[in-house]
N, CA, C and O atoms as CSV, one atom per row, in Angstrom:
chain,resi,resn,atom,element,x,y,z
A,1,MET,N,N,-57.150,28.422,-18.106
A,1,MET,CA,C,-56.685,27.388,-17.158
A,1,MET,C,C,-55.512,26.525,-17.780
A,1,MET,O,O,-54.854,25.746,-17.090
A,2,ASN,N,N,-55.307,26.709,-19.074
A,2,ASN,CA,C,-54.254,25.884,-19.676
A,2,ASN,C,C,-53.393,26.752,-20.578
A,2,ASN,O,O,-53.578,26.721,-21.795
A,3,PRO,N,N,-52.537,27.463,-20.082
A,3,PRO,CA,C,-51.786,28.436,-20.890
A,3,PRO,C,C,-50.910,27.876,-22.010
A,3,PRO,O,O,-50.649,28.577,-22.988
A,4,VAL,N,N,-50.448,26.623,-21.887
A,4,VAL,CA,C,-49.674,25.895,-22.838
A,4,VAL,C,C,-50.257,24.547,-23.037
A,4,VAL,O,O,-49.849,23.605,-22.357
A,5,PRO,N,N,-51.196,24.395,-23.937
A,5,PRO,CA,C,-52.031,23.206,-24.004
A,5,PRO,C,C,-51.280,22.034,-24.746
A,5,PRO,O,O,-51.817,21.525,-25.730
A,6,THR,N,N,-50.157,21.630,-24.339
A,6,THR,CA,C,-49.455,20.628,-25.009
A,6,THR,C,C,-49.970,19.270,-24.949
A,6,THR,O,O,-49.805,18.500,-25.895
A,7,ALA,N,N,-50.601,18.924,-23.859
A,7,ALA,CA,C,-51.176,17.574,-23.661
A,7,ALA,C,C,-52.311,17.342,-24.671
A,7,ALA,O,O,-52.537,16.211,-25.102
A,8,ILE,N,N,-53.018,18.410,-25.042
A,8,ILE,CA,C,-54.078,18.243,-26.029
A,8,ILE,C,C,-53.545,17.876,-27.356
A,8,ILE,O,O,-54.118,17.029,-28.041
A,9,LEU,N,N,-52.403,18.516,-27.773
A,9,LEU,CA,C,-51.798,18.210,-29.002
A,9,LEU,C,C,-51.258,16.783,-29.067
A,9,LEU,O,O,-51.402,16.060,-30.053
A,10,ALA,N,N,-50.623,16.429,-27.941
A,10,ALA,CA,C,-50.098,15.023,-27.839
A,10,ALA,C,C,-51.199,13.999,-27.987
A,10,ALA,O,O,-51.017,12.992,-28.670
A,11,GLU,N,N,-52.372,14.243,-27.342
A,11,GLU,CA,C,-53.478,13.378,-27.387
A,11,GLU,C,C,-54.057,13.228,-28.769
A,11,GLU,O,O,-54.596,12.191,-29.158
A,12,LYS,N,N,-53.906,14.404,-29.542
A,12,LYS,CA,C,-54.411,14.405,-30.990
A,12,LYS,C,C,-53.475,13.808,-31.886
A,12,LYS,O,O,-53.733,13.811,-33.089
A,13,GLY,N,N,-52.300,13.237,-31.407
A,13,GLY,CA,C,-51.458,12.582,-32.272
A,13,GLY,C,C,-50.392,13.327,-32.922
A,13,GLY,O,O,-49.784,12.806,-33.858
A,14,MET,N,N,-50.089,14.572,-32.490
A,14,MET,CA,C,-49.075,15.413,-33.086
A,14,MET,C,C,-47.627,14.759,-32.822
A,14,MET,O,O,-47.308,14.393,-31.691
A,15,ASN,N,N,-46.856,14.647,-33.821
A,15,ASN,CA,C,-45.501,14.131,-33.695
A,15,ASN,C,C,-44.557,14.984,-33.007
A,15,ASN,O,O,-43.686,14.502,-32.283
A,16,VAL,N,N,-44.694,16.303,-33.210
A,16,VAL,CA,C,-43.759,17.297,-32.643
A,16,VAL,C,C,-44.641,18.351,-32.005
A,16,VAL,O,O,-45.576,18.874,-32.612
A,17,VAL,N,N,-44.296,18.651,-30.723
A,17,VAL,CA,C,-45.073,19.684,-29.908
A,17,VAL,C,C,-44.062,20.714,-29.533
A,17,VAL,O,O,-43.073,20.417,-28.862
A,18,ILE,N,N,-44.306,21.953,-29.971
A,18,ILE,CA,C,-43.436,23.185,-29.648
A,18,ILE,C,C,-44.314,24.031,-28.865
A,18,ILE,O,O,-45.421,24.357,-29.293
A,19,GLY,N,N,-43.874,24.398,-27.747
A,19,GLY,CA,C,-44.667,25.278,-26.760
A,19,GLY,C,C,-43.956,26.628,-26.651
A,19,GLY,O,O,-42.746,26.701,-26.864
A,20,SER,N,N,-44.658,27.655,-26.337
A,20,SER,CA,C,-44.128,28.979,-26.171
A,20,SER,C,C,-44.788,29.583,-24.906
A,20,SER,O,O,-46.010,29.588,-24.760
A,21,SER,N,N,-43.963,30.068,-24.043
A,21,SER,CA,C,-44.569,30.672,-22.801
A,21,SER,C,C,-43.841,31.998,-22.343
A,21,SER,O,O,-42.613,32.069,-22.335
A,22,VAL,N,N,-44.612,32.985,-21.984
A,22,VAL,CA,C,-43.974,34.219,-21.476
A,22,VAL,C,C,-44.297,34.330,-19.934
A,22,VAL,O,O,-44.111,35.387,-19.331
A,23,ILE,N,N,-44.777,33.218,-19.334
A,23,ILE,CA,C,-45.076,33.263,-17.916
A,23,ILE,C,C,-43.746,33.115,-17.145
A,23,ILE,O,O,-43.055,32.101,-17.237
A,24,PRO,N,N,-43.424,34.181,-16.379
A,24,PRO,CA,C,-42.108,34.116,-15.640
A,24,PRO,C,C,-42.214,33.071,-14.489
A,24,PRO,O,O,-43.284,32.844,-13.925
A,25,SER,N,N,-41.092,32.472,-14.183
A,25,SER,CA,C,-41.049,31.565,-13.000
A,25,SER,C,C,-41.122,32.478,-11.774
A,25,SER,O,O,-41.013,33.704,-11.798
A,26,LEU,N,N,-41.330,31.683,-10.667
A,26,LEU,CA,C,-41.380,32.388,-9.402
A,26,LEU,C,C,-40.065,33.035,-9.053
A,26,LEU,O,O,-40.059,34.170,-8.577
A,27,SER,N,N,-38.925,32.350,-9.271
A,27,SER,CA,C,-37.619,32.970,-9.034
A,27,SER,C,C,-37.439,34.174,-9.894
A,27,SER,O,O,-36.891,35.164,-9.409
A,28,ASP,N,N,-37.870,34.174,-11.182
A,28,ASP,CA,C,-37.751,35.377,-11.963
A,28,ASP,C,C,-38.512,36.498,-11.429
A,28,ASP,O,O,-38.058,37.642,-11.420
A,29,ARG,N,N,-39.732,36.169,-10.957
A,29,ARG,CA,C,-40.581,37.241,-10.395
A,29,ARG,C,C,-39.907,37.844,-9.129
A,29,ARG,O,O,-39.937,39.055,-8.914
A,30,LEU,N,N,-39.316,36.982,-8.325
A,30,LEU,CA,C,-38.689,37.555,-7.076
A,30,LEU,C,C,-37.528,38.485,-7.445
A,30,LEU,O,O,-37.327,39.544,-6.851
A,31,HIS,N,N,-36.724,38.003,-8.525
A,31,HIS,CA,C,-35.719,38.869,-9.002
A,31,HIS,C,C,-36.195,40.191,-9.460
A,31,HIS,O,O,-35.603,41.211,-9.105
A,32,ARG,N,N,-37.232,40.229,-10.229
A,32,ARG,CA,C,-37.882,41.422,-10.720
A,32,ARG,C,C,-38.361,42.369,-9.567
A,32,ARG,O,O,-38.215,43.591,-9.601
A,33,LYS,N,N,-38.953,41.670,-8.536
A,33,LYS,CA,C,-39.441,42.369,-7.299
A,33,LYS,C,C,-38.316,43.052,-6.628
A,33,LYS,O,O,-38.481,44.195,-6.201
A,34,GLN,N,N,-37.121,42.406,-6.496
A,34,GLN,CA,C,-35.980,43.064,-5.897
A,34,GLN,C,C,-35.478,44.225,-6.651
A,34,GLN,O,O,-35.084,45.239,-6.075
A,35,GLN,N,N,-35.486,44.084,-7.994
A,35,GLN,CA,C,-35.098,45.212,-8.744
A,35,GLN,C,C,-35.937,46.400,-8.725
A,35,GLN,O,O,-35.456,47.522,-8.882
A,36,HIS,N,N,-37.210,46.183,-8.532
A,36,HIS,CA,C,-38.183,47.277,-8.386
A,36,HIS,C,C,-38.502,47.868,-7.066
A,36,HIS,O,O,-39.307,48.790,-6.937
A,37,GLN,N,N,-37.846,47.312,-6.078
A,37,GLN,CA,C,-38.139,47.793,-4.690
A,37,GLN,C,C,-37.738,49.144,-4.450
A,37,GLN,O,O,-38.214,49.762,-3.498
A,38,LEU,N,N,-36.857,49.688,-5.274
A,38,LEU,CA,C,-36.459,51.066,-5.006
A,38,LEU,C,C,-37.548,52.058,-5.431
A,38,LEU,O,O,-37.474,53.244,-5.109
A,39,ARG,N,N,-38.542,51.570,-6.144
A,39,ARG,CA,C,-39.660,52.389,-6.581
A,39,ARG,C,C,-40.740,52.485,-5.497
A,39,ARG,O,O,-40.547,52.012,-4.377
A,40,ARG,N,N,-41.792,53.055,-5.814
A,40,ARG,CA,C,-42.918,53.211,-4.816
A,40,ARG,C,C,-43.540,51.858,-4.544
A,40,ARG,O,O,-43.389,50.927,-5.334
A,41,PRO,N,N,-44.273,51.745,-3.376
A,41,PRO,CA,C,-44.870,50.470,-3.009
A,41,PRO,C,C,-45.939,50.126,-4.113
A,41,PRO,O,O,-46.525,50.999,-4.753
A,42,PRO,N,N,-46.135,48.793,-4.276
A,42,PRO,CA,C,-47.161,48.392,-5.295
A,42,PRO,C,C,-48.567,48.808,-4.953
A,42,PRO,O,O,-48.934,48.844,-3.779
A,43,ASP,N,N,-49.384,49.132,-5.985
A,43,ASP,CA,C,-50.862,49.450,-5.712
A,43,ASP,C,C,-51.574,48.145,-5.896
A,43,ASP,O,O,-51.003,47.077,-6.116
A,44,VAL,N,N,-52.932,48.327,-5.783
A,44,VAL,CA,C,-53.861,47.175,-5.756
A,44,VAL,C,C,-53.695,46.452,-7.184
A,44,VAL,O,O,-53.656,45.223,-7.231
A,45,VAL,N,N,-53.607,47.152,-8.224
A,45,VAL,CA,C,-53.563,46.562,-9.572
A,45,VAL,C,C,-52.302,45.680,-9.661
A,45,VAL,O,O,-52.323,44.580,-10.213
A,46,HIS,N,N,-51.211,46.210,-9.097
A,46,HIS,CA,C,-49.935,45.433,-9.285
A,46,HIS,C,C,-49.939,44.170,-8.325
A,46,HIS,O,O,-49.384,43.115,-8.629
A,47,ILE,N,N,-50.585,44.371,-7.194
A,47,ILE,CA,C,-50.732,43.175,-6.287
A,47,ILE,C,C,-51.598,42.071,-6.975
A,47,ILE,O,O,-51.224,40.899,-7.005
A,48,VAL,N,N,-52.719,42.477,-7.502
A,48,VAL,CA,C,-53.595,41.431,-8.241
A,48,VAL,C,C,-52.898,40.869,-9.400
A,48,VAL,O,O,-53.027,39.668,-9.635
A,49,MET,N,N,-52.153,41.633,-10.169
A,49,MET,CA,C,-51.386,41.120,-11.349
A,49,MET,C,C,-50.382,40.179,-10.850
A,49,MET,O,O,-50.241,39.093,-11.413
A,50,GLY,N,N,-49.653,40.520,-9.810
A,50,GLY,CA,C,-48.576,39.581,-9.253
A,50,GLY,C,C,-49.290,38.277,-8.811
A,50,GLY,O,O,-48.767,37.204,-9.112
A,51,ALA,N,N,-50.382,38.301,-8.158
A,51,ALA,CA,C,-51.057,37.120,-7.742
A,51,ALA,C,C,-51.439,36.219,-8.945
A,51,ALA,O,O,-51.336,34.993,-8.890
A,52,MET,N,N,-51.898,36.906,-10.064
A,52,MET,CA,C,-52.256,36.197,-11.252
A,52,MET,C,C,-51.043,35.556,-11.844
A,52,MET,O,O,-51.142,34.437,-12.347
A,53,GLU,N,N,-49.922,36.184,-11.817
A,53,GLU,CA,C,-48.704,35.658,-12.425
A,53,GLU,C,C,-48.202,34.439,-11.641
A,53,GLU,O,O,-47.722,33.462,-12.215
A,54,ILE,N,N,-48.327,34.526,-10.334
A,54,ILE,CA,C,-47.915,33.369,-9.484
A,54,ILE,C,C,-48.849,32.131,-9.758
A,54,ILE,O,O,-48.380,30.994,-9.798
A,55,MET,N,N,-50.107,32.376,-9.935
A,55,MET,CA,C,-51.092,31.309,-10.268
A,55,MET,C,C,-50.738,30.723,-11.637
A,55,MET,O,O,-50.682,29.507,-11.820
A,56,GLU,N,N,-50.498,31.640,-12.606
A,56,GLU,CA,C,-50.224,31.181,-14.006
A,56,GLU,C,C,-48.918,30.318,-13.991
A,56,GLU,O,O,-48.845,29.303,-14.684
A,57,SER,N,N,-47.904,30.726,-13.205
A,57,SER,CA,C,-46.694,29.949,-13.156
A,57,SER,C,C,-46.854,28.598,-12.631
A,57,SER,O,O,-46.271,27.647,-13.151
A,58,GLU,N,N,-47.661,28.470,-11.566
A,58,GLU,CA,C,-47.922,27.138,-11.037
A,58,GLU,C,C,-48.738,26.277,-12.005
A,58,GLU,O,O,-48.407,25.106,-12.189
A,59,ILE,N,N,-49.758,26.797,-12.609
A,59,ILE,CA,C,-50.485,26.144,-13.592
A,59,ILE,C,C,-49.561,25.678,-14.759
A,59,ILE,O,O,-49.629,24.536,-15.213
A,60,PHE,N,N,-48.763,26.548,-15.183
A,60,PHE,CA,C,-47.854,26.185,-16.293
A,60,PHE,C,C,-46.938,24.990,-15.904
A,60,PHE,O,O,-46.746,24.076,-16.705
A,61,LYS,N,N,-46.428,25.003,-14.788
A,61,LYS,CA,C,-45.539,23.921,-14.250
A,61,LYS,C,C,-46.192,22.596,-14.280
A,61,LYS,O,O,-45.567,21.586,-14.602
A,62,THR,N,N,-47.502,22.585,-13.934
A,62,THR,CA,C,-48.162,21.262,-13.823
A,62,THR,C,C,-48.735,20.851,-15.171
A,62,THR,O,O,-49.091,19.681,-15.304
A,63,ARG,N,N,-48.855,21.701,-16.179
A,63,ARG,CA,C,-49.543,21.361,-17.419
A,63,ARG,C,C,-48.665,21.440,-18.629
A,63,ARG,O,O,-49.207,21.340,-19.730
A,64,MET,N,N,-47.399,21.606,-18.551
A,64,MET,CA,C,-46.545,21.859,-19.693
A,64,MET,C,C,-46.011,20.594,-20.320
A,64,MET,O,O,-45.085,20.700,-21.124
A,65,ARG,N,N,-46.509,19.401,-20.028
A,65,ARG,CA,C,-45.949,18.231,-20.577
A,65,ARG,C,C,-47.033,17.591,-21.459
A,65,ARG,O,O,-48.206,17.883,-21.228
A,66,PRO,N,N,-46.739,16.775,-22.412
A,66,PRO,CA,C,-45.390,16.555,-23.056
A,66,PRO,C,C,-45.066,17.692,-24.013
A,66,PRO,O,O,-45.960,18.317,-24.585
A,67,MET,N,N,-43.789,17.944,-24.175
A,67,MET,CA,C,-43.403,19.072,-25.060
A,67,MET,C,C,-42.003,18.683,-25.625
A,67,MET,O,O,-41.185,18.186,-24.851
A,68,ASP,N,N,-41.700,18.877,-26.883
A,68,ASP,CA,C,-40.375,18.597,-27.443
A,68,ASP,C,C,-39.563,19.817,-27.300
A,68,ASP,O,O,-38.371,19.681,-27.025
A,69,ILE,N,N,-40.074,21.017,-27.457
A,69,ILE,CA,C,-39.255,22.282,-27.457
A,69,ILE,C,C,-40.206,23.306,-26.683
A,69,ILE,O,O,-41.411,23.431,-26.900
A,70,LEU,N,N,-39.489,23.989,-25.781
A,70,LEU,CA,C,-40.180,25.138,-25.156
A,70,LEU,C,C,-39.438,26.416,-25.481
A,70,LEU,O,O,-38.257,26.576,-25.172
A,71,ILE,N,N,-40.180,27.337,-26.125
A,71,ILE,CA,C,-39.599,28.591,-26.421
A,71,ILE,C,C,-39.996,29.569,-25.266
A,71,ILE,O,O,-41.187,29.839,-25.114
A,72,GLN,N,N,-39.109,30.074,-24.500
A,72,GLN,CA,C,-39.436,30.845,-23.341
A,72,GLN,C,C,-38.624,32.139,-23.337
A,72,GLN,O,O,-37.504,32.142,-22.827
A,73,PRO,N,N,-39.158,33.261,-23.898
A,73,PRO,CA,C,-38.391,34.398,-23.963
A,73,PRO,C,C,-38.045,34.979,-22.606
A,73,PRO,O,O,-38.767,34.754,-21.634
A,74,ASP,N,N,-36.935,35.733,-22.524
A,74,ASP,CA,C,-36.547,36.354,-21.256
A,74,ASP,C,C,-37.361,37.626,-21.103
A,74,ASP,O,O,-36.941,38.717,-21.489
A,75,VAL,N,N,-38.517,37.450,-20.536
A,75,VAL,CA,C,-39.367,38.627,-20.371
A,75,VAL,C,C,-39.775,38.930,-18.919
A,75,VAL,O,O,-40.712,39.684,-18.656
A,76,ALA,N,N,-39.010,38.294,-17.966
A,76,ALA,CA,C,-39.264,38.435,-16.584
A,76,ALA,C,C,-39.084,39.854,-16.053
A,76,ALA,O,O,-39.623,40.197,-15.001
A,77,ARG,N,N,-38.296,40.716,-16.810
A,77,ARG,CA,C,-38.161,42.020,-16.314
A,77,ARG,C,C,-39.266,42.914,-16.659
A,77,ARG,O,O,-39.291,44.054,-16.194
A,78,PHE,N,N,-40.237,42.457,-17.486
A,78,PHE,CA,C,-41.460,43.167,-17.826
A,78,PHE,C,C,-42.560,42.787,-16.963
A,78,PHE,O,O,-42.569,41.651,-16.489
A,79,SER,N,N,-43.526,43.642,-16.693
A,79,SER,CA,C,-44.732,43.353,-16.072
A,79,SER,C,C,-45.867,43.200,-17.078
A,79,SER,O,O,-45.707,43.574,-18.240
A,80,THR,N,N,-46.894,42.713,-16.701
A,80,THR,CA,C,-48.072,42.593,-17.572
A,80,THR,C,C,-48.634,43.898,-18.080
A,80,THR,O,O,-49.335,43.984,-19.088
A,81,LEU,N,N,-48.281,44.894,-17.322
A,81,LEU,CA,C,-48.696,46.267,-17.765
A,81,LEU,C,C,-47.754,47.128,-18.478
A,81,LEU,O,O,-47.984,48.323,-18.665
A,82,ASP,N,N,-46.633,46.499,-18.902
A,82,ASP,CA,C,-45.591,47.168,-19.669
A,82,ASP,C,C,-45.900,47.368,-21.201
A,82,ASP,O,O,-45.073,47.076,-22.065
A,83,TYR,N,N,-47.081,47.860,-21.468
A,83,TYR,CA,C,-47.450,47.929,-22.924
A,83,TYR,C,C,-46.549,48.785,-23.754
A,83,TYR,O,O,-46.358,48.541,-24.945
A,84,ASN,N,N,-45.967,49.838,-23.092
A,84,ASN,CA,C,-45.097,50.758,-23.717
A,84,ASN,C,C,-43.801,50.094,-24.218
A,84,ASN,O,O,-43.076,50.708,-25.001
A,85,GLN,N,N,-43.498,48.889,-23.801
A,85,GLN,CA,C,-42.247,48.187,-24.153
A,85,GLN,C,C,-42.526,47.018,-25.081
A,85,GLN,O,O,-41.797,46.026,-25.101
A,86,VAL,N,N,-43.577,47.157,-25.834
A,86,VAL,CA,C,-44.036,45.998,-26.744
A,86,VAL,C,C,-42.890,45.635,-27.583
A,86,VAL,O,O,-42.625,44.439,-27.709
A,87,HIS,N,N,-42.159,46.547,-28.186
A,87,HIS,CA,C,-41.054,46.211,-29.235
A,87,HIS,C,C,-39.991,45.375,-28.562
A,87,HIS,O,O,-39.498,44.402,-29.132
A,88,GLU,N,N,-39.633,45.765,-27.323
A,88,GLU,CA,C,-38.617,44.901,-26.547
A,88,GLU,C,C,-39.073,43.499,-26.189
A,88,GLU,O,O,-38.316,42.529,-26.210
A,89,ILE,N,N,-40.363,43.450,-25.858
A,89,ILE,CA,C,-40.880,42.181,-25.601
A,89,ILE,C,C,-40.951,41.230,-26.827
A,89,ILE,O,O,-40.612,40.051,-26.723
A,90,ILE,N,N,-41.394,41.761,-27.974
A,90,ILE,CA,C,-41.438,41.071,-29.200
A,90,ILE,C,C,-39.992,40.623,-29.654
A,90,ILE,O,O,-39.789,39.553,-30.229
A,91,ALA,N,N,-39.043,41.506,-29.354
A,91,ALA,CA,C,-37.603,41.223,-29.814
A,91,ALA,C,C,-37.118,40.081,-28.842
A,91,ALA,O,O,-36.344,39.225,-29.271
A,92,ALA,N,N,-37.519,40.060,-27.666
A,92,ALA,CA,C,-37.062,38.976,-26.702
A,92,ALA,C,C,-37.687,37.628,-27.228
A,92,ALA,O,O,-37.045,36.580,-27.166
A,93,GLY,N,N,-38.896,37.686,-27.722
A,93,GLY,CA,C,-39.508,36.420,-28.348
A,93,GLY,C,C,-38.798,35.953,-29.498
A,93,GLY,O,O,-38.606,34.747,-29.655
A,94,GLN,N,N,-38.363,36.873,-30.376
A,94,GLN,CA,C,-37.637,36.551,-31.581
A,94,GLN,C,C,-36.311,35.919,-31.295
A,94,GLN,O,O,-35.906,34.967,-31.964
A,95,VAL,N,N,-35.588,36.476,-30.241
A,95,VAL,CA,C,-34.328,35.896,-29.936
A,95,VAL,C,C,-34.536,34.556,-29.331
A,95,VAL,O,O,-33.751,33.663,-29.650
A,96,ALA,N,N,-35.487,34.310,-28.505
A,96,ALA,CA,C,-35.710,32.968,-27.948
A,96,ALA,C,C,-36.096,31.922,-29.075
A,96,ALA,O,O,-35.637,30.780,-29.071
A,97,ALA,N,N,-36.945,32.377,-30.011
A,97,ALA,CA,C,-37.331,31.481,-31.034
A,97,ALA,C,C,-36.122,31.176,-31.945
A,97,ALA,O,O,-35.936,30.036,-32.370
A,98,HIS,N,N,-35.343,32.156,-32.225
A,98,HIS,CA,C,-34.115,31.947,-32.977
A,98,HIS,C,C,-33.180,30.981,-32.430
A,98,HIS,O,O,-32.519,30.282,-33.198
A,99,LEU,N,N,-33.063,30.878,-31.135
A,99,LEU,CA,C,-32.206,30.009,-30.373
A,99,LEU,C,C,-32.615,28.603,-30.577
A,99,LEU,O,O,-31.784,27.710,-30.415
A,100,GLN,N,N,-33.823,28.342,-30.917
A,100,GLN,CA,C,-34.403,26.956,-31.059
A,100,GLN,C,C,-34.514,26.521,-32.467
A,100,GLN,O,O,-34.965,25.393,-32.667
A,101,VAL,N,N,-34.152,27.285,-33.510
A,101,VAL,CA,C,-34.264,26.972,-34.826
A,101,VAL,C,C,-33.626,25.642,-35.182
A,101,VAL,O,O,-34.254,24.802,-35.826
A,102,ASP,N,N,-32.389,25.448,-34.770
A,102,ASP,CA,C,-31.672,24.247,-35.142
A,102,ASP,C,C,-32.322,23.011,-34.542
A,102,ASP,O,O,-32.381,21.981,-35.212
A,103,ARG,N,N,-32.803,23.065,-33.332
A,103,ARG,CA,C,-33.542,21.904,-32.644
A,103,ARG,C,C,-34.850,21.710,-33.401
A,103,ARG,O,O,-35.241,20.559,-33.600
A,104,ILE,N,N,-35.557,22.756,-33.837
A,104,ILE,CA,C,-36.792,22.541,-34.520
A,104,ILE,C,C,-36.500,21.907,-35.907
A,104,ILE,O,O,-37.216,20.985,-36.297
A,105,ARG,N,N,-35.500,22.356,-36.646
A,105,ARG,CA,C,-35.258,21.637,-37.878
A,105,ARG,C,C,-34.843,20.230,-37.727
A,105,ARG,O,O,-35.124,19.412,-38.603
A,106,GLN,N,N,-34.151,19.885,-36.600
A,106,GLN,CA,C,-33.843,18.512,-36.408
A,106,GLN,C,C,-35.138,17.697,-36.207
A,106,GLN,O,O,-35.290,16.597,-36.738
A,107,LEU,N,N,-36.014,18.246,-35.462
A,107,LEU,CA,C,-37.264,17.452,-35.138
A,107,LEU,C,C,-38.088,17.321,-36.445
A,107,LEU,O,O,-38.727,16.289,-36.652
A,108,LEU,N,N,-38.085,18.290,-37.282
A,108,LEU,CA,C,-38.926,18.315,-38.504
A,108,LEU,C,C,-38.209,17.680,-39.702
A,108,LEU,O,O,-38.840,17.480,-40.741
A,109,ALA,N,N,-37.037,17.388,-39.604
A,109,ALA,CA,C,-36.210,16.812,-40.762
A,109,ALA,C,C,-36.876,15.424,-41.133
A,109,ALA,O,O,-37.315,14.664,-40.271
A,110,PRO,N,N,-36.912,15.163,-42.479
A,110,PRO,CA,C,-37.380,13.897,-42.826
A,110,PRO,C,C,-36.453,12.804,-42.402
A,110,PRO,O,O,-35.230,12.935,-42.456
A,111,ARG,N,N,-37.051,11.729,-41.981
A,111,ARG,CA,C,-36.274,10.582,-41.644
A,111,ARG,C,C,-36.404,9.481,-42.624
A,111,ARG,O,O,-37.481,9.279,-43.185
A,112,PRO,N,N,-35.315,8.731,-42.866
A,112,PRO,CA,C,-35.488,7.571,-43.834
A,112,PRO,C,C,-36.367,6.613,-43.332
A,112,PRO,O,O,-36.372,6.375,-42.125
A,113,ARG,N,N,-37.176,5.984,-44.169
A,113,ARG,CA,C,-38.069,4.918,-43.819
A,113,ARG,C,C,-37.366,3.666,-43.588
A,113,ARG,O,O,-36.433,3.370,-44.334
A,114,PRO,N,N,-37.724,2.874,-42.601
A,114,PRO,CA,C,-37.047,1.574,-42.449
A,114,PRO,C,C,-37.353,0.693,-43.625
A,114,PRO,O,O,-38.478,0.674,-44.125
A,115,ARG,N,N,-36.326,-0.060,-44.082
A,115,ARG,CA,C,-36.431,-0.965,-45.196
A,115,ARG,C,C,-37.307,-2.163,-44.812
A,115,ARG,O,O,-37.134,-2.712,-43.724
A,116,PRO,N,N,-38.225,-2.576,-45.658
A,116,PRO,CA,C,-38.999,-3.785,-45.265
A,116,PRO,C,C,-38.110,-5.029,-45.231
A,116,PRO,O,O,-37.254,-5.226,-46.093
A,117,THR,N,N,-38.335,-5.857,-44.217
A,117,THR,CA,C,-37.601,-7.201,-44.135
A,117,THR,C,C,-38.200,-8.098,-45.012
A,117,THR,O,O,-39.421,-8.099,-45.172
A,118,SER,N,N,-37.382,-8.936,-45.652
A,118,SER,CA,C,-37.897,-10.093,-46.551
A,118,SER,C,C,-38.556,-11.159,-45.796
A,118,SER,O,O,-39.013,-12.139,-46.383
């Protein structure tokens, strides 16, 4: 029920919260659906998986705060059942994480302590 539990981390006092999500947005799902319409009609498994993705997307939107950085790989073109494309999915995650390295370094960089006032 909580795919990106960032609120729990914030409640526990974490200074930096980095989230990662592979849940496609509804607009990404619609785009994927349009690309796949040339194929055969969806079967029951694909309909159920689609309904679960829609539910996950809505849950994610309501529970993804607070978060300093979100790593969100471009995986909308894949479905939950695309096990044969695992290497492409992992590569997409690596690209998305690499794009955030500078921001992560900034958040984790030591900061000078304020000098005590006399």
